[in-house]
Backbone as a printed PyTorch tensor [residue, N CA C, xyz], in Angstrom:
tensor([[[  0.9070,  -1.1280,   0.1220],
         [  0.0760,   0.1180,  -0.1180],
         [  0.8210,   1.3950,  -0.0390]],

        [[  2.0010,   1.2400,   0.5810],
         [  2.9530,   2.3320,   0.6900],
         [  3.6010,   2.7540,  -0.5220]],

        [[  3.7910,   1.6360,  -1.4290],
         [  4.4530,   1.9380,  -2.8430],
         [  3.3820,   2.6030,  -3.5600]],

        [[  1.9520,   2.0490,  -3.6080],
         [  0.7150,   2.8690,  -4.2590],
         [  0.5100,   4.0760,  -3.7330]],

        [[  0.5370,   4.5210,  -2.5090],
         [  0.4460,   5.7730,  -1.9870],
         [  1.6560,   6.6070,  -2.5680]],

        [[  2.6470,   6.3060,  -2.5010],
         [  3.9780,   7.1950,  -2.8500],
         [  3.8780,   7.4650,  -4.3800]],

        [[  3.4280,   6.4140,  -5.1430],
         [  3.3420,   6.4120,  -6.6220],
         [  2.1970,   7.4080,  -7.0190]],

        [[  1.0160,   7.2440,  -6.3930],
         [  0.0340,   8.1030,  -6.8070],
         [  0.0960,   9.6920,  -6.1430]],

        [[  0.6650,   9.7050,  -4.9470],
         [  0.9270,  11.2420,  -4.4410],
         [  1.7360,  12.0250,  -5.4020]],

        [[  2.7780,  11.3670,  -6.0750],
         [  3.7120,  12.1670,  -6.8520],
         [  2.7220,  12.4960,  -7.9670]],

        [[  1.8030,  11.7790,  -8.3500],
         [  1.1380,  12.0220,  -9.5480],
         [ -0.1530,  13.0690,  -9.3140]],

        [[ -1.0130,  12.8840,  -8.3120],
         [ -2.1040,  13.4540,  -8.0960],
         [ -2.1180,  14.3860,  -6.7920]],

        [[ -1.1410,  14.3180,  -6.0500],
         [ -1.1930,  15.1840,  -4.7480],
         [ -1.5300,  14.2030,  -3.5820]],

        [[ -1.1770,  14.8140,  -2.4290],
         [ -1.1500,  13.8430,  -1.3100],
         [ -2.5860,  13.5120,  -0.8150]],

        [[ -3.4690,  14.6620,  -1.0760],
         [ -4.6650,  14.4910,  -0.5560],
         [ -5.8020,  13.3870,  -1.4140]],

        [[ -5.6260,  13.4200,  -2.6090],
         [ -6.0890,  12.3440,  -3.4580],
         [ -5.6750,  10.8650,  -3.3260]],

        [[ -4.3120,  10.9830,  -3.1840],
         [ -3.8820,   9.6360,  -2.7890],
         [ -4.0160,   8.9430,  -1.4300]],

        [[ -4.2480,   9.8790,  -0.0050],
         [ -4.7700,   9.1730,   0.6440],
         [ -6.3630,   8.6040,   0.6740]],

        [[ -7.0400,   9.5350,  -0.0100],
         [ -8.4240,   8.8090,  -0.3320],
         [ -8.2760,   7.6650,  -1.3250]],

        [[ -7.3700,   7.7300,  -2.2090],
         [ -7.5010,   6.7430,  -3.1190],
         [ -7.0080,   5.2330,  -2.4070]],

        [[ -5.9320,   5.4320,  -1.5480],
         [ -5.3170,   4.3660,  -0.7520],
         [ -6.5470,   3.9520,   0.3620]],

        [[ -7.0740,   5.0360,   1.0320],
         [ -8.0930,   4.5600,   1.7110],
         [ -9.0710,   3.8330,   1.3470]],

        [[ -9.5830,   3.9680,   0.1480],
         [-10.5460,   3.1530,  -0.6950],
         [-10.0230,   1.9530,  -0.8940]],

        [[ -9.1590,   1.7200,  -1.6570],
         [ -8.2090,   0.6060,  -1.6990],
         [ -8.2060,  -0.3460,  -0.6170]],

        [[ -7.8190,   0.1060,   0.6880],
         [ -8.0440,  -0.5930,   1.7390],
         [ -9.2610,  -1.0230,   2.2270]],

        [[-10.2890,  -0.1980,   1.7270],
         [-11.6640,  -0.5250,   2.2840],
         [-12.5030,  -1.5030,   1.3150]],

        [[-11.7370,  -1.6790,  -0.0460],
         [-12.5740,  -2.5400,  -0.8410],
         [-11.5850,  -3.9680,  -0.5690]],

        [[-10.3510,  -3.9400,  -0.1150],
         [ -9.9510,  -5.0870,   0.1220],
         [-10.5770,  -5.9950,   1.7390]],

        [[-10.8840,  -4.8830,   2.4080],
         [-11.5380,  -5.3840,   3.8710],
         [-12.6870,  -5.7450,   3.4420]],

        [[-13.7580,  -5.3950,   2.7540],
         [-14.9510,  -5.5930,   2.3180],
         [-14.9050,  -7.0470,   1.6440]],

        [[-14.2220,  -6.9160,   0.6040],
         [-13.9640,  -8.2980,  -0.1770],
         [-13.6290,  -9.7850,   0.8840]],

        [[-12.5760,  -9.0830,   1.4460],
         [-12.2500, -10.1850,   2.6150],
         [-13.3530, -10.6930,   3.4220]],

        [[-14.1680,  -9.8340,   3.9590],
         [-15.3820, -10.1920,   4.9750],
         [-16.4740, -10.6550,   3.8670]],

        [[-16.8240, -10.0560,   3.1620],
         [-18.1120, -10.6650,   2.2350],
         [-17.9790, -12.0530,   1.6530]],

        [[-16.6940, -12.3320,   0.8980],
         [-16.4610, -13.4190,   0.3640],
         [-15.8090, -14.4720,   0.8610]],

        [[-15.2150, -14.1560,   2.4700],
         [-14.5480, -15.1500,   3.1320],
         [-13.0980, -15.5540,   2.6320]],

        [[-12.5000, -14.6260,   1.7900],
         [-11.3500, -14.8500,   0.9570],
         [-10.1470, -14.2980,   2.1060]],

        [[ -8.8960, -14.7690,   1.9340],
         [ -8.0100, -14.4140,   3.0440],
         [ -7.1120, -13.5790,   1.9310]],

        [[ -6.7100, -12.2230,   2.4620],
         [ -5.7500, -11.4060,   2.1690],
         [ -4.2420, -11.6220,   2.2310]],

        [[ -3.4340, -11.6880,   1.2950],
         [ -2.0260, -11.9840,   1.6350],
         [ -1.3020, -10.8910,   0.5680]],

        [[ -0.6370, -10.2030,   1.1860],
         [  0.0500,  -8.9790,   0.6140],
         [  1.2870,  -9.4700,  -0.1670]],

        [[  1.3210,  -9.2350,  -1.3800],
         [  2.5170,  -9.7930,  -2.3710],
         [  3.6970,  -9.3140,  -1.9190]],

        [[  3.6860,  -7.9180,  -1.2990],
         [  4.9960,  -7.1740,  -0.9120],
         [  5.1790,  -6.1960,  -1.7580]],

        [[  5.9710,  -5.3140,  -1.5290],
         [  6.3310,  -3.7950,  -2.2480],
         [  6.8180,  -4.2420,  -3.6310]],

        [[  7.8710,  -5.3270,  -3.4000],
         [  8.6170,  -5.5440,  -4.7540],
         [  7.7980,  -5.9880,  -6.1270]],

        [[  6.5260,  -7.1370,  -5.6540],
         [  5.7210,  -7.2780,  -6.5820],
         [  5.1670,  -6.1280,  -7.3550]],

        [[  4.7270,  -4.9650,  -6.4410],
         [  3.9040,  -3.9500,  -7.0290],
         [  4.8650,  -3.0320,  -7.9420]],

        [[  6.1980,  -3.1770,  -7.2080],
         [  7.1920,  -2.3190,  -8.1590],
         [  7.5190,  -2.8370,  -9.4230]],

        [[  7.7500,  -4.2220,  -9.5100],
         [  7.7740,  -4.9010, -10.5860],
         [  6.7950,  -4.6540, -11.9050]],

        [[  5.5530,  -5.0520, -11.2790],
         [  4.6160,  -4.7830, -12.0380],
         [  4.5450,  -3.2510, -12.5690]],

        [[  4.7210,  -2.1990, -11.8720],
         [  4.8200,  -0.9160, -12.5190],
         [  6.0160,  -0.7850, -13.4150]],

        [[  6.9780,  -1.5150, -13.0440],
         [  8.2190,  -1.3800, -14.1000],
         [  7.7630,  -1.9500, -15.4220]],

        [[  7.2440,  -2.9690, -15.1700],
         [  6.6880,  -3.5150, -16.8800],
         [  5.9990,  -2.9210, -17.3350]],

        [[  4.8870,  -1.9670, -16.4210],
         [  3.9560,  -1.4590, -17.2360],
         [  4.4720,  -0.1330, -17.9130]],

        [[  5.4880,   0.6400, -17.2390],
         [  6.2640,   1.2990, -17.7860],
         [  6.8600,   1.0850, -19.0050]],

        [[  7.7050,   0.1110, -18.7960],
         [  8.3340,  -0.3350, -20.1250],
         [  7.4710,  -0.4870, -21.1900]],

        [[  6.4050,  -1.2100, -21.1680],
         [  5.3770,  -1.5940, -22.0500],
         [  5.1250,  -0.3370, -22.8090]],

        [[  4.6630,   0.8630, -21.7720],
         [  4.1150,   1.9490, -22.4110],
         [  5.3180,   2.4600, -23.1290]],

        [[  6.1620,   2.7940, -22.7320],
         [  7.5680,   3.2410, -23.7120],
         [  7.7830,   2.5830, -24.7880]],

        [[  7.8240,   1.0940, -24.9340],
         [  8.1160,   0.2130, -26.1370],
         [  6.8130,   0.8920, -27.1660]],

        [[  5.5870,   0.9580, -26.5550],
         [  4.2570,   1.2120, -27.2550],
         [  4.7530,   2.8000, -28.2020]],

        [[  4.9770,   3.5590, -27.3180],
         [  5.1810,   5.0310, -27.7590],
         [  6.5060,   5.1730, -28.6330]],

        [[  7.3480,   4.3260, -28.2850],
         [  8.6750,   4.3400, -29.2810],
         [  8.4530,   4.0240, -30.5660]],

        [[  7.3760,   2.7580, -30.7220],
         [  6.8100,   2.2360, -31.8620],
         [  6.2280,   3.1650, -32.8330]],

        [[  5.2290,   3.8680, -32.0770],
         [  4.3260,   5.0060, -32.6030],
         [  5.3420,   6.0740, -33.3910]],

        [[  6.4970,   6.3770, -32.6560],
         [  7.5070,   7.2610, -33.2940],
         [  8.4130,   6.7280, -34.3940]],

        [[  8.2380,   5.3690, -34.4810],
         [  9.0790,   4.7640, -35.6410],
         [ 10.4440,   4.5230, -34.9130]],

        [[ 10.3770,   4.3790, -33.6750],
         [ 11.9590,   3.7590, -33.2360],
         [ 11.4930,   2.4620, -32.1720]],

        [[ 12.6570,   1.6490, -32.3960],
         [ 12.6660,   0.3530, -31.2560],
         [ 13.7140,   0.4910, -30.2860]],

        [[ 13.2490,   0.0090, -29.0920],
         [ 13.9540,  -0.1740, -27.8040],
         [ 14.9750,  -1.2360, -27.7300]],

        [[ 16.1440,  -1.1280, -27.1430],
         [ 17.1710,  -2.0250, -26.9130],
         [ 17.4890,  -1.9970, -25.7350]],

        [[ 17.5350,  -3.2020, -25.0310],
         [ 17.9490,  -3.4570, -23.6430],
         [ 19.8270,  -3.0400, -23.2460]],

        [[ 19.7730,  -2.1840, -22.7490],
         [ 21.2700,  -1.6240, -22.2770],
         [ 21.9780,  -2.5930, -21.2810]],

        [[ 23.0570,  -2.5150, -21.2430],
         [ 23.6230,  -3.7330, -20.6220],
         [ 23.8470,  -3.1440, -19.1770]],

        [[ 23.5960,  -3.9000, -17.8980],
         [ 23.4510,  -3.5940, -16.6230],
         [ 24.9070,  -3.1970, -16.3230]],

        [[ 24.9420,  -1.9150, -15.4070],
         [ 26.0800,  -1.4510, -15.1490],
         [ 26.7160,  -2.3880, -13.9720]],

        [[ 28.0550,  -2.5060, -13.9720],
         [ 28.4520,  -3.1520, -13.0000],
         [ 28.6190,  -2.8490, -11.3880]]])
C-alpha cells in the first residue's frame, strides 16, 4: 500500500492519494469479509515490478508509434 500511495501522491497530490489508498484498503477489507477470502500481501517488490513492466510496455508502444525500437542496455556493474 505504501508504494501505491507514494506513486499516486507524486502524480495527483497527497490528499487524493490518501483518499484512493483508503478506498483500496476498504475494498480489500470488504471483499475479505463478504467473500471469506484471505488477503495475502504480495509485497512492495511485486507492485514495483508490475509498475516497471507497465512503464516499459508504455515506452515500447510510444517508441513504436514514433518509428523507433527500444534495445536493452547492458546492466552497469
